[in-house]
C-alpha positions in Angstrom: 101.5 69.2 140.2 101.3 69.8 136.6 104.0 69.8 134.2 105.0 72.2 131.6 104.4 70.6 128.3 107.3 70.0 125.4 107.9 72.8 123.5 109.0 71.7 120.5 109.9 75.1 118.7 110.4 78.6 120.3 111.3 81.6 119.2 111.5 84.4 121.9 110.5 87.1 119.4 113.6 89.7 119.9 116.7 89.4 122.0 117.7 91.4 124.8 120.6 92.3 123.4 119.1 95.0 122.2 118.8 96.7 126.0 122.7 97.0 125.7 122.3 99.8 123.3 121.4 102.6 125.9 124.4 102.0 127.8 126.7 102.1 124.5 125.0 105.4 123.4 125.9 107.1 127.1 129.5 106.3 126.9 129.5 107.3 123.7 128.3 110.4 124.6 130.8 110.5 127.9 133.7 110.0 125.0 132.6 113.2 122.6 131.5 115.1 125.8 135.5 115.2 127.2 137.2 114.1 123.5 136.0 118.0 122.5 137.3 119.6 125.4 133.9 119.7 127.4 134.8 118.0 130.4 132.8 114.7 131.7 129.3 116.1 132.8 127.0 113.3 134.0 123.6 114.6 132.9 123.4 114.6 129.2 124.8 110.5 129.4 122.6 109.7 131.9 119.7 110.9 129.7 120.8 109.0 127.1 121.1 106.0 128.7 117.6 106.2 130.5 115.7 107.3 127.1 117.7 104.8 124.5 117.4 102.0 127.1 113.7 103.0 127.9 112.6 103.1 124.3 114.2 99.9 123.2 113.1 98.3 126.6 109.0 99.1 124.9 110.2 97.8 121.6 111.8 94.6 123.0 108.6 94.0 125.2 106.2 95.1 122.1 108.3 92.1 120.0 108.5 90.0 122.7 104.7 89.5 123.2 103.9 90.0 119.6 106.3 88.3 117.3 107.5 85.1 119.8 106.5 81.7 118.4 105.6 78.3 120.7 104.8 75.0 119.6 104.2 72.2 121.9 102.5 69.1 120.9 98.8 70.2 122.3 99.0 73.8 120.4 100.6 76.4 118.1 101.0 79.9 120.2 102.3 83.3 117.3 102.2 86.5 119.3 99.0 86.5 121.5 97.3 83.8 118.9 97.0 80.8 120.4 95.6 77.6 118.3 94.9 74.1 119.5 96.6 71.3 116.8 93.4 69.4 116.2 92.4 72.5 114.3 95.3 71.9 111.8 94.1 69.8 109.3 97.1 70.1 106.6 100.3 72.5 106.1 100.6 73.8 102.8 103.8 73.4 101.0 106.5 75.6 100.4 106.5 78.1 98.1 108.1 76.8 95.1 109.2 78.5 91.7 108.2 82.1 90.3 104.5 81.7 90.7 103.1 82.7 94.0 101.1 80.4 96.1 97.7 81.2 96.8 98.4 80.4 100.7 100.6 83.9 101.0 97.3 86.3 100.9 95.7 84.3 103.5 95.5 85.6 107.2 98.5 86.0 109.3 98.2 84.2 112.6 98.8 86.7 115.8 96.9 89.9 116.1 99.0 91.7 114.0 98.1 92.7 109.9 100.7 90.7 108.2 103.5 88.3 108.4 106.0 90.1 110.4 109.0 91.6 108.8 112.3 89.1 108.9 109.5 86.3 109.5 108.6 84.0 106.7 105.0 82.7 106.2 103.7 78.7 106.2 100.8 78.6 105.0 98.1 76.1 107.3 94.7 74.8 106.5 92.3 74.9 109.6 89.2 73.2 110.6 85.9 74.4 109.1 87.3 75.1 105.7 89.4 78.3 107.2 93.2 78.8 106.5 95.6 81.2 107.6 99.6 81.5 107.5 101.7 80.7 110.7 105.4 82.4 110.4 108.7 82.1 112.0 112.6 83.8 111.5 113.7 79.7 111.5 110.5 78.8 109.3 111.7 75.7 107.9 112.5 74.3 111.4 108.7 75.0 112.3 107.8 73.8 109.2 109.2 70.4 109.9 108.1 70.4 113.7 104.9 71.4 112.3 104.1 68.8 109.6 105.8 65.8 112.2 103.2 67.0 114.9 100.1 67.0 112.7 101.0 64.1 110.7 101.2 62.1 114.2 98.1 63.6 115.0 96.2 62.8 111.8 97.8 58.9 112.1 96.4 58.5 115.6 
C-alpha cells in the first residue's frame, strides 16, 4: 500500500463555482422570456444552459490542469511541469522597492509562456545553473512553504 505524499501547499487553479453561471444564464433567459410576454419556451434557456456551462466547463478544466499548484516534500508541480525539490538550490528574495529584480524575467514553471494572470512569481535557482519562476495566487504562503522545505533539504 502506497501512501500519498503530504501536501504542504495546494491551489486548484480554478473553482467549480464558475459552472453555476450556466444555470444562472438559463434562469435569466427564462425570466426575460416570461416578463416580456413571450411566454415560457424551454429551447432558448436550454441552449443557454448547455452552451454557457459547456464553454465554462472547458475553461475550468484547462485552468485546473495548467494553473494548479502542488507542493510536497518531494516535488513542486506547477501546472503540467513537476520539478523535484532536490533541484531547487535557492529561493530569491521577494521584490522590494521600485527596482525590478532580475529573476522576474526568468521563465515561468509550467508549460505556459509566462506567469499566469492573477498569480505572482517567486524566483528560484535550480541545479545546473538554471533559473525560473514559481508562481501562485497565495504566493506568500507558497514562498514560506518553499523556503522551509528547501532550507530543510539543504540542512540534511
